[in-house]
N, C-alpha and C positions, 0 to 999 in steps of 0.2 A: 394188584400184583406187580404191575409195571413200575409204580411208584416205589415199592419196596426194593425192587431190583436196582433201580437208579440210585437209591440211597446207599446201597452197599457197594456200588461200583466206584473204582478209583477214577478221579478226574484226569484230564489230560495232563501229562507231565509226571504221572505217578504219585499224585497227592490225593488225599481224601479231603472232602469239603466238610468242615464243621458248620453247624447252623450259625446264623449271623450273630446271635447273642453270645454263644460260646466262642466264636472266632474273635469277637471284640474283647471278651474277657481274657482270652489267651494272649492277645496282642498286648494289652495293657498290663496284664499280670507279669509277663516276661520282662517288660520294662520296669515293673515294680521290683522285680528281683535285683535288677542292676541298681536301682535307686536305694533299695534296702541295704544292699551290700555297702554302698557308699555312706549311708547314714550310720551304719555300725562302725565303719572305719573312722568316721568323723569323731566318734566318741573317744577314740584313741588319742586325739589331739587336744582334747579338753579335760579329760578326767584321768587321774593316775591309774585307776583300775576300773575300766568300764563294766566288766562282769566279775563280781566277787567270786563266782564259782571257778574262775580261771585267773588267779592273781598274776600269773606269768604273762597274761595278755595285756601288755603295757608298753609304754614308750618312755625313754629317759625324759626328765623334766625339760631338758634343753630343746626337745622336739615338740613340746606341747605349747598350745596357745595360752595366753594369760587370762583365761576364763575357765570356769567350771560349770558344766551343765547341772541343773537340778535333776533329781532322780524320780522316776515313777517306781515306787517300791524299791527294788534292789538295783535297778538299771537306769543309766542316763536316758533322757528323753529321746534323743535321736537313735540310741541303741534299741530302745523299746519299740519305736516306730519301725526301725529297720527289720527287727526280728518278726514283727507282726506282718509286715509286707511280705516277708518270705513265707510265713505260714499261709497267708491268703493267696499267694501267687504260686506256691509250690505245685499244686495240681496242674497248672498250665504246662509244666515240663512234659507231663505224660500226654496231654492233649496235643501239644506240638509234635511230640514223637509219633503219635498216631497219625496226625495229619500229614506229616512230611516224610516219615520213614517207614510206615507200616507196609507199604507196597514195594519198598526197595530192599528189604532185608527179610530174614527168616523169622523175625519177630513180628507177628501179626497183630491185628486189632485187639484181640483178647489179652495179649501180653502187655501192650501199652496201656490199655484202659482198665484192666482188672488185676493182672498179675503184678505189674510193676508197682502200683499203689499198695498192694498187699505186702510186697516185700519191703517197701519203704516203711509201712506202718510197723511191721515186725522189727525192723532195724531201730526205728525211733523208740518204740516201746521198750525194747531190750536195753537200749542205751539209757533211757530215763530210769528204768527200774534198777539197773545194775551199776552203770558207770557214771551217771551224771552226779557231780558234786552238789548235793542239795543244800540250799540256803535256808537259814532259819530267821524268821518264821516263814512258812509257806505263804504264797501270795496269789491273789487273783490274776496278777499280771504274768504268771509263769508261762513261758512260750510252749505251745503245744500244737501239734499238727492235726489232731483230731479232738473233737469235743470230749470223747471218753478219756483221752490222754490228758486233757486239761483238768478233768476231775481228779486224776491222780496227781498231776504236777502241782495243783493248787492246794492239795490236802495231804499228800504222801500216804494216803490210805491204800494199802496193797490190794484191797478189793477191786478198785477201779483199774489197776494194772492187770489183774487177773481177767477182768471183763474185756480189757483191750485185747488180750490174747485170744479170747473167744471170738471177738470181731475179726481178728486176723485169720482164725481158722475158717470162719464163714467166707472170708474173701478168698482163701486158698481153695476151698471147695467150689466156689463160684468160678474161679479162674480155670480150674481143671475141667469142670462141667462145661464151661463155655467152649473149650477147645474140643472136647469129646462129643458133645451132644449137638452143638450149634444152635438150632432153633428149638426152644423148649420154654414153656411157661415157667417151669421150675427154675431154669437158669435165670430168667428175668427176675423171678422172685428173690433168688439168692443175691443177684447183683444189686437189686434195690435195697435189700436188707443190709448188705455190706456198705453200700453207698451212703445210706442214711446214717448208719451208726458210725461211719468213719469220716463224716463231714468235718472240715472241707476237703480233706484228702480223698474222700470217696466220690467226689464230683465226676471224675472220668468213668467210674463204674456205673453211675446213674445214667450217663450219656450212652454207654454201651447197652444198658437195658432199654433205653428209649429207642435206639436205632434198631434193636432187635424186634421191637413191636411194629416197625414200619410205620410209625405215627407220622 
């Protein structure tokens, strides 16, 4: 019981301590977001149109280098790597928010670890379903923040987008239940279900399920 209490208590300075493996991931993933942004911007200086979905995302020829990157499917190499660094590192934003801000604001652990990733999945799923200018043909390299979303973005089959909304609903139920019920095997099961189905974005929810077990 004492171990469980310690795990849930904020550390000195108002921060929560992540396990070493997650803390290492968060640190490097946040750096990866910065590197990924730089790699995406680099494509602006080598290719006339880095992302064919957004032809306006371009620089005048006078600003570009006299080289052109090869493409991985629709996107230049550094642009592809940059996007995937964002996909793999995006969950770290919520883990960092939990670790550094959960005890300093009215947004508690459940909000950072389950609620925020659920809202992010809802936003990305809706964007990809409704607003994303889809390229032809669909490709395995399509950027996607969850595996379920990748199944949609790499095929354009609406069945997978519908399933993504089901996963969002599970996440929403898990988030509300986590706030209302606190300690419950059912809450843990919901968080694990959402976390697995929403990977890699669901990683924070899996951690919340882990910390609730007091393991």
